[in-house]
C-alpha positions as CSV (number, residue, x, y, z in Angstrom):
1,M,143.0,206.7,28.3
2,T,140.5,209.9,27.6
3,S,137.0,208.7,27.6
4,A,137.0,208.6,24.0
5,A,139.4,206.2,23.7
6,V,137.2,204.5,26.8
7,I,134.2,204.7,24.8
8,A,135.7,203.6,21.4
9,T,136.9,199.9,22.7
10,V,133.8,199.5,24.7
11,L,132.0,199.7,21.2
12,G,134.8,197.9,19.6
13,Y,134.1,195.1,22.1
14,I,130.4,195.1,21.4
15,A,130.7,195.1,17.8
16,V,133.1,192.0,18.3
17,L,130.9,189.9,20.0
18,F,128.0,191.0,18.0
19,A,129.8,189.9,14.7
20,V,130.6,186.5,16.9
21,A,127.2,186.3,17.7
22,W,125.9,186.5,13.7
23,V,128.4,183.9,12.4
24,S,128.0,181.5,15.0
25,G,124.0,181.8,14.7
26,R,123.3,181.9,10.7
27,R,121.9,178.6,10.5
28,A,120.6,178.4,14.4
29,D,117.1,178.3,15.5
30,N,115.0,177.8,18.8
31,A,114.4,174.1,18.5
32,G,118.1,173.9,17.8
33,F,119.5,175.6,21.0
34,F,117.4,173.5,23.1
35,S,118.2,170.1,21.4
36,G,122.1,171.0,20.5
37,N,121.2,170.2,17.2
38,R,121.4,166.6,18.0
39,R,125.3,166.7,18.0
40,T,126.0,166.5,22.0
41,P,127.6,163.1,22.6
42,W,125.4,161.8,25.4
43,Y,127.9,161.1,28.3
44,M,128.7,164.7,28.0
45,A,124.3,165.9,28.9
46,A,124.7,163.1,31.5
47,F,127.2,164.4,33.3
48,A,125.0,167.8,33.1
49,M,121.7,166.0,34.0
50,I,123.3,164.3,37.2
51,G,125.0,167.2,38.5
52,A,121.9,169.0,38.5
53,A,120.0,166.2,40.0
54,M,122.0,166.4,43.0
55,V,121.8,170.2,43.1
56,L,117.8,169.9,42.8
57,S,117.3,166.5,45.1
58,G,119.0,168.3,47.7
59,Q,122.3,166.1,48.6
60,W,124.1,168.9,47.3
61,S,123.3,172.0,48.9
62,K,125.1,174.6,51.0
63,K,124.5,177.9,51.7
64,G,127.2,180.1,50.1
65,V,129.5,179.2,47.1
66,Y,131.2,176.3,46.2
67,T,132.8,174.3,44.0
68,T,132.0,170.3,42.8
69,D,135.4,169.7,44.6
70,E,134.2,170.8,48.3
71,F,130.8,168.5,47.9
72,D,130.4,164.4,48.6
73,P,131.5,162.5,45.4
74,D,130.2,159.1,46.4
75,P,126.3,159.9,45.2
76,Y,127.5,161.8,42.0
77,M,129.6,158.6,41.3
78,Q,126.6,156.1,42.5
79,M,124.5,158.0,39.7
80,L,127.0,157.8,36.9
81,N,126.6,153.5,37.5
82,E,123.0,153.9,37.4
83,Y,122.7,156.6,34.4
84,G,124.9,154.1,31.9
85,L,128.4,155.6,33.2
86,P,130.2,152.3,34.9
87,W,133.3,153.1,36.8
88,V,135.9,151.1,38.7
89,V,138.7,151.4,40.9
90,E,141.3,149.5,40.2
91,E,144.3,149.1,42.8
92,N,147.4,147.5,41.9
93,P,149.3,147.2,45.3
94,E,152.4,145.9,42.7
95,T,155.6,148.9,42.2
96,V,156.7,149.1,39.1
97,A,160.7,149.5,38.7
98,C,161.8,152.2,36.1
99,T,163.7,151.3,33.5
100,R,164.9,154.7,32.4
101,R,166.5,157.4,34.7
102,I,165.0,160.7,34.3
103,T,167.3,163.4,34.6
């Protein structure tokens, strides 16, 4: 690629980003940004809030970069119960017979 093609591609990409930002932000304001325009389901905010609380309290802290799968899930699941998102593990030891053969 020539340098002119690279510059044109970068400028085109930036123009697309600005166009998407303009279309999606026409009716946006500062208060709506912080409140999610009151359209965020409470349970989605609760998942994020609990994860942030785990990090800030130091229960989830390791040096380096880790995914959430590498942390102990028990405190997180306990906080889900405390903040109104109950969960239960139901184990059914019965074996279910398959009536249809899958080919």
